[in-house]
C-alpha positions in Angstrom: -18.9 18.0 -33.4 -18.5 14.4 -34.6 -16.3 12.3 -32.4 -13.0 11.5 -34.0 -10.0 9.3 -33.2 -7.1 10.9 -31.2 -3.6 9.8 -32.0 -0.3 9.8 -30.0 3.0 9.0 -31.6 5.4 6.9 -29.4 8.7 7.7 -31.0 11.9 6.7 -29.2 14.8 7.7 -31.5 16.2 4.1 -31.4 12.8 2.7 -32.6 10.3 0.5 -30.9 11.3 -2.9 -32.1 14.1 -4.6 -30.1 16.1 -4.9 -33.4 14.9 -1.6 -35.0 18.4 -0.1 -35.1 19.6 -3.0 -37.3 17.1 -2.2 -40.1 18.8 -0.6 -43.2 16.4 2.3 -43.1 17.0 3.1 -39.4 19.3 5.8 -38.1 21.7 3.7 -35.9 22.4 6.6 -33.5 18.8 7.9 -33.5 18.3 7.7 -29.7 21.0 10.4 -29.2 20.6 12.4 -32.4 18.7 15.6 -31.9 18.4 16.2 -35.6 16.6 12.9 -36.0 14.2 13.7 -33.2 13.4 17.0 -35.0 12.6 15.0 -38.2 10.3 12.7 -36.2 8.5 15.6 -34.5 7.9 17.4 -37.8 6.7 14.2 -39.5 4.3 13.6 -36.6 3.0 17.1 -36.9 2.6 16.7 -40.7 0.4 13.7 -39.8 -1.6 15.8 -37.4 -0.9 13.7 -34.4 -2.1 15.0 -31.1 1.2 14.4 -29.3 4.7 13.0 -29.4 5.0 10.6 -26.5 8.1 9.3 -24.8 8.6 6.8 -22.0 11.7 7.2 -19.8 14.0 4.9 -17.8 16.0 5.7 -14.8 18.6 3.0 -15.3 20.5 1.4 -18.1 18.6 -1.6 -19.6 21.2 -3.7 -21.3 20.3 -6.0 -24.2 16.7 -6.1 -25.2 15.2 -4.9 -22.0 13.3 -1.9 -23.4 12.1 -0.3 -26.6 14.8 -0.1 -29.2 17.0 -2.7 -27.4 20.6 -1.8 -27.3 19.9 1.3 -29.3 18.2 2.8 -26.2 21.0 2.1 -23.7 21.7 5.8 -23.8 19.2 8.5 -24.7 17.8 11.9 -23.9 15.8 12.9 -20.8 12.3 13.6 -22.3 11.4 17.0 -20.8 14.8 18.4 -21.9 14.4 17.0 -25.4 10.8 18.3 -25.7 11.9 21.8 -24.5 14.2 21.9 -27.5 11.7 20.4 -30.0 8.7 22.6 -29.0 9.9 25.8 -30.7 10.5 23.9 -33.9 6.8 22.8 -34.1 3.5 24.7 -33.8 0.6 22.3 -32.9 2.1 19.0 -31.8 1.8 18.2 -28.1 4.6 16.7 -26.1 3.9 14.0 -23.4 7.0 13.2 -21.3 7.3 10.5 -18.6 8.4 11.3 -15.1 8.5 9.1 -12.0 6.5 9.7 -8.9 8.8 7.2 -7.1 12.0 9.0 -7.5 11.1 12.6 -8.0 9.9 15.2 -5.6 6.5 16.8 -6.5 8.0 20.3 -6.6 10.6 19.4 -9.2 8.0 17.5 -11.3 5.6 20.4 -11.2 8.2 23.0 -12.0 9.8 21.2 -15.0 6.4 20.3 -16.6 5.0 23.8 -16.0 8.1 25.2 -17.7 7.7 22.9 -20.7 4.0 24.0 -20.9 5.0 27.6 -21.0 7.8 27.0 -23.5 5.5 25.1 -25.8 2.6 27.5 -25.5 0.4 25.0 -23.7 1.3 21.7 -25.4 2.8 19.7 -22.6 1.6 16.5 -20.9 2.9 14.5 -18.0 2.9 10.7 -18.2 2.7 9.6 -14.6 4.6 6.4 -13.7 5.6 4.7 -10.5 8.7 3.1 -12.0 8.6 -0.7 -11.7 12.4 -1.3 -12.1 14.6 -2.6 -9.4 17.6 -1.2 -11.3 16.1 2.3 -11.0 15.7 1.8 -7.2 19.4 1.2 -6.9 20.1 4.5 -8.5 18.0 6.5 -6.0 19.3 5.5 -2.6 17.2 2.3 -2.3 18.6 -1.1 -1.3 15.5 -2.8 -2.9 12.5 -1.9 -5.0 9.6 -0.4 -3.0 6.5 -2.6 -3.0 3.9 -2.1 -5.7 1.2 -0.8 -3.3 3.6 1.6 -1.6 4.7 3.0 -5.0 1.1 3.7 -6.0 0.2 5.2 -2.6 3.1 7.6 -3.0 2.2 8.1 -6.6 -1.4 9.2 -5.8 -0.2 11.7 -3.3 2.5 12.9 -5.6 0.0 13.7 -8.3 -2.2 15.5 -5.8 0.6 17.7 -4.7 1.7 18.5 -8.3 -1.9 19.5 -9.2 -2.0 21.8 -6.1 1.3 23.4 -7.1 0.1 24.0 -10.6 -2.7 26.1 -9.1 -0.3 28.3 -7.2 -1.0 31.2 -9.5 -4.4 32.2 -10.7 -4.7 32.9 -14.4 -5.1 36.7 -14.2 -2.6 37.3 -11.4 0.1 39.0 -13.5 -0.8 42.7 -14.0 2.6 44.0 -15.1 1.5 47.6 -15.0 4.7 49.7 -15.5 2.9 53.0 -14.7 1.7 51.9 -11.2 4.6 49.5 -10.6 2.2 46.7 -9.8 3.6 43.5 -11.3 1.2 40.9 -9.8 -1.8 40.6 -7.6 -0.6 39.0 -4.4 -4.2 37.9 -3.6 -4.0 35.5 -6.7 -0.9 33.7 -5.4 -1.6 30.7 -3.1 0.6 28.5 -0.9 0.2 24.8 -1.3 0.4 23.9 2.5 0.4 20.2 1.8 1.2 17.8 4.7 0.6 14.1 3.9 2.0 10.6 4.5 4.8 11.0 1.9 5.3 14.7 1.3 5.3 18.1 3.0 5.3 20.9 0.5 4.8 24.6 1.5 4.6 26.1 -2.0 3.7 28.1 -4.0 5.3 26.9 -7.2 7.5 29.5 -8.8 6.2 28.9 -12.4 2.9 30.4 -13.6 0.1 28.7 -15.5 0.1 28.2 -19.3 -2.4 28.9 -22.1 -3.9 25.4 -21.4 -4.1 26.0 -17.6 -1.7 23.2 -16.7 -0.2 20.1 -18.5 -2.4 17.2 -19.5 -2.1 14.4 -17.0 -1.5 11.0 -18.6 -1.2 7.6 -17.0 -0.5 4.0 -18.2 -1.1 1.6 -15.3 -3.4 -1.4 -15.7 -3.2 -3.1 -12.4 -5.9 -2.6 -9.8 -3.8 0.2 -8.2 -3.1 1.6 -11.6 -6.7 1.7 -12.6 -7.7 3.4 -9.4 -5.0 6.1 -9.8 -5.9 6.6 -13.5 -9.6 6.9 -12.9 -9.0 9.5 -10.1 -6.4 11.7 -11.8 -5.7 10.9 -15.5 -7.0 12.8 -18.5 -5.4 10.4 -21.0 -4.7 6.7 -20.3 -2.3 4.6 -22.4 -3.1 0.9 -22.2 -2.0 -2.4 -23.7 -4.5 -5.0 -25.1 -4.3 -7.8 -27.5 -8.1 -8.3 -28.0 -11.2 -6.2 -28.5 -13.0 -7.8 -25.5 -10.2 -7.0 -22.9 -9.9 -3.5 -24.3 -13.7 -3.0 -23.9 -13.6 -4.3 -20.3 -10.8 -1.8 -19.5 -12.5 1.0 -21.2 -15.9 0.5 -19.5 -14.2 -0.1 -16.1 -12.2 3.1 -16.3 -15.2 5.2 -17.5 -17.3 3.8 -14.7 -14.6 4.5 -12.1 -14.2 8.0 -13.4 -17.9 8.7 -13.0 -17.8 7.3 -9.5 -15.1 9.8 -8.7 -17.4 12.6 -9.8 -15.6 13.1 -13.1 -17.0 13.4 -16.6 -16.0 10.0 -18.4 -15.8 11.8 -21.7 -12.8 13.8 -20.3 -10.8 10.6 -19.6 -9.5 9.4 -23.0 -8.5 5.7 -23.4 -5.7 5.2 -25.9 -4.5 1.6 -26.4 -1.0 1.1 -28.0 -0.8 -0.2 -31.6 2.3 -1.2 -33.5 1.5 -1.2 -37.2 3.4 -2.9 -40.1 1.9 -1.1 -43.1 2.1 -2.5 -46.6 0.2 -1.6 -49.8 -0.6 -5.3 -49.9 -0.8 -7.9 -47.1 2.2 -9.6 -48.6 4.3 -6.4 -48.4 3.3 -5.8 -44.8 4.2 -9.4 -43.9 7.6 -9.0 -45.7 8.3 -5.9 -43.5 7.4 -7.9 -40.4 9.5 -10.9 -41.3 12.4 -8.8 -42.3 12.5 -6.9 -39.0 12.0 -10.1 -37.1 15.0 -11.7 -38.8 17.2 -9.0 -37.2 16.4 -10.1 -33.6 19.4 -11.5 -31.7 18.5 -14.4 -29.4 20.1 -12.7 -26.4 18.1 -9.6 -27.0 14.8 -11.5 -27.3 15.6 -13.3 -24.0 16.5 -10.1 -22.3 13.3 -8.5 -23.5 11.2 -11.4 -22.1 13.1 -11.3 -18.8 12.5 -7.6 -18.4 8.8 -7.8 -19.1 8.2 -10.8 -16.8 9.8 -9.1 -13.8 13.5 -10.0 -14.2 13.3 -13.4 -12.6 12.9 -15.6 -15.7 15.8 -18.0 -16.0 16.1 -19.3 -19.6 19.7 -20.6 -19.4 19.8 -23.9 -21.1 16.0 -23.8 -21.9 14.9 -24.8 -25.4 13.7 -21.6 -27.0 11.4 -23.6 -29.2 9.6 -24.9 -26.2 7.0 -23.3 -23.9 7.6 -20.3 -21.6 8.4 -21.5 -18.1 6.7 -20.0 -15.1 8.3 -17.1 -13.3 7.5 -15.8 -9.8 5.6 -12.5 -9.6 7.7 -9.5 -8.6 7.0 -5.9 -7.4 7.6 -4.6 -10.9 5.0 -4.0 -13.7 2.4 -6.5 -12.5 -0.1 -5.9 -15.3 2.6 -6.4 -18.0 3.8 -9.6 -16.4 0.3 -10.9 -16.6 -0.2 -9.8 -20.1 3.0 -11.4 -21.4 1.9 -14.7 -19.9 -1.6 -14.3 -21.4 -0.1 -13.7 -24.9 2.1 -16.9 -24.6 -0.8 -19.1 -23.4 -3.5 -17.8 -25.7 -1.4 -18.2 -28.8 0.5 -21.4 -27.6 3.7 -19.5 -28.4 7.1 -21.0 -27.9 9.7 -18.8 -26.2 11.1 -17.8 -29.6 7.7 -17.0 -31.1 6.8 -15.0 -28.0 9.8 -12.7 -28.1 9.4 -12.3 -31.8 5.8 -11.2 -31.4 6.3 -8.8 -28.6 9.6 -7.4 -30.0 7.8 -4.5 -31.7 5.5 -3.4 -28.9 6.2 -5.3 -25.6 2.6 -6.3 -25.2 0.8 -3.7 -27.2 -1.2 -4.8 -30.2 0.8 -5.6 -33.3 -1.1 -5.4 -36.6 0.2 -6.4 -40.0 -1.8 -5.3 -43.0 -2.8 -2.8 -45.6 -4.0 0.8 -44.8 -7.6 -0.4 -45.1 -7.1 -3.3 -42.8 -5.4 -1.2 -40.1 -8.0 1.5 -40.4 -10.7 -1.2 -40.1 -9.2 -2.4 -36.8 -8.8 1.1 -35.4 -12.4 2.0 -36.4 -13.8 -1.2 -34.8 -12.2 -0.5 -31.5 -13.0 3.2 -31.6 -16.7 2.6 -32.4 -17.2 -0.3 -29.9 -16.2 1.2 -26.5 -12.6 0.0 -26.6 -10.8 3.2 -27.4 -11.0 7.0 -27.8 -7.8 7.0 -29.7 -4.5 5.2 -30.0 -0.9 5.5 -29.2 0.9 4.5 -32.4 4.2 2.7 -32.0 6.0 2.5 -35.3 8.3 -0.5 -35.2 11.3 1.2 -36.7 12.0 4.7 -37.7 11.6 6.8 -39.7 10.1 4.5 -42.4 7.2 3.0 -40.3 6.2 6.4 -39.1 6.2 7.7 -42.7 4.1 4.6 -43.7 1.5 5.4 -41.2 1.3 9.1 -42.0 1.3 8.6 -45.7 -1.0 5.6 -46.0 -3.1 5.1 -42.9 -3.9 8.7 -41.9 -5.4 9.5 -45.4 -7.6 6.4 -45.0 -8.8 7.5 -41.6 -9.5 11.0 -43.0 -11.5 9.5 -45.9 -13.7 7.8 -43.4 -14.2 11.0 -41.4 -12.5 9.4 -38.4 -9.5 11.8 -38.1 -8.9 15.5 -38.4 -7.7 17.3 -41.6 -6.4 20.2 -39.6 -5.6 20.9 -35.9 -8.6 22.2 -33.9 -6.5 24.5 -31.7 -3.1 25.5 -30.5 -2.9 23.7 -27.2 -2.8 20.0 -26.5 -6.1 20.2 -24.5 -7.9 21.9 -27.4 -6.7 19.3 -29.8 -7.7 16.4 -27.5 -11.0 18.0 -26.8 -10.3 18.3 -23.0 -11.7 21.2 -20.9 -9.6 24.0 -19.6 -8.9 23.3 -15.9 -10.2 26.2 -13.8 -7.9 27.1 -11.0 -9.2 25.8 -7.7 -8.6 29.1 -6.0 -10.5 31.0 -8.7 -13.4 28.6 -8.3 -13.5 29.2 -4.6 -13.2 33.0 -5.0 -16.0 33.1 -7.6 -18.2 30.9 -5.4 -17.6 33.3 -2.4 -18.4 36.3 -4.6 -21.6 34.7 -5.8 -22.7 34.0 -2.3 -22.3 37.6 -1.2 
């Protein structure tokens, strides 16, 4: 089968852009409107997206500190939301974020396995280590754990979750009313994990789904993040401004995956793209300029401060001057580096910088016609920079409708994107293999040796 682009839809109800909620087309209470999320999910499914993706925060981010700005001060917990949306869709996958820093593996494994069953095999877990000091204060920490410690715990956390997801073999449930045999006890396995950060006996009390277990997704770009992604992730969301840096990341991750004994084709790289789509370049630029005009200075400053580690002091600083230096923190190290790179390479003033990153916080913003946007996606896809993309519509619902109605048909005309879903599970649509239960593998190997 000809290789085609995979697409995720990153759709926080409050919008992506820091001022999205102020746009006349936006639903001001979208972040907490279930009906609006239903509309977004159904539009994404109409566009044949692989998955609806949501980030998650474990603390209130006042001002412009996160996607949607003030519109995302309050919102839904993603797994809960997706459990409600799943029955209202048929093919769309649901990738929710959950933290390895502030959750126990058993709870993580249980809630995602439940979502996977509820959705008929359409769940994915976006693994994050949570780089927010504010979140640490909400989970019995006096300070944020160091970056390396978070990733060490994160790697073990993922390992335990994967073991728990293999607690039940696929054919364990017999449910024979005549004999009274409900399940084969030989197909249920304890986890028996004892490590540096966790001790988990198991087994998990949720069975496997039609896709085996949820798709594992990761978004780190630091050295620790790359190592974790190459070892465990099946989909990687990443942020790049240029083709060459995207290619370096793509080739590095694929090589690391192979070094880990994995098939590189089963590790999908999906950079984030925030598109302003117009039927002409002028129309696209007008959409960008209009949304930019809604940014409040205090929100732009808060956004920059959040993305540079929370230590950037801009009080009394000329916003039309250069971005001052800020000391590195234990937060999102790769994003801190990227924001500085964007400022330096474009010679942006502080104001120009927060205007540029307001829609995607370091992901690639593109302003153009459907043909121009499709050209960019095709170039990255065909030149070892991407297997697909995570689309971040700047404001909702209009920017999502623009992409579905204008860009998707252009990609389909080029044979780069599906015209119908390939399967019913997220794995099938992403082209990822069914994960054989590790205990079944061992049993089959033992039987073959006899």
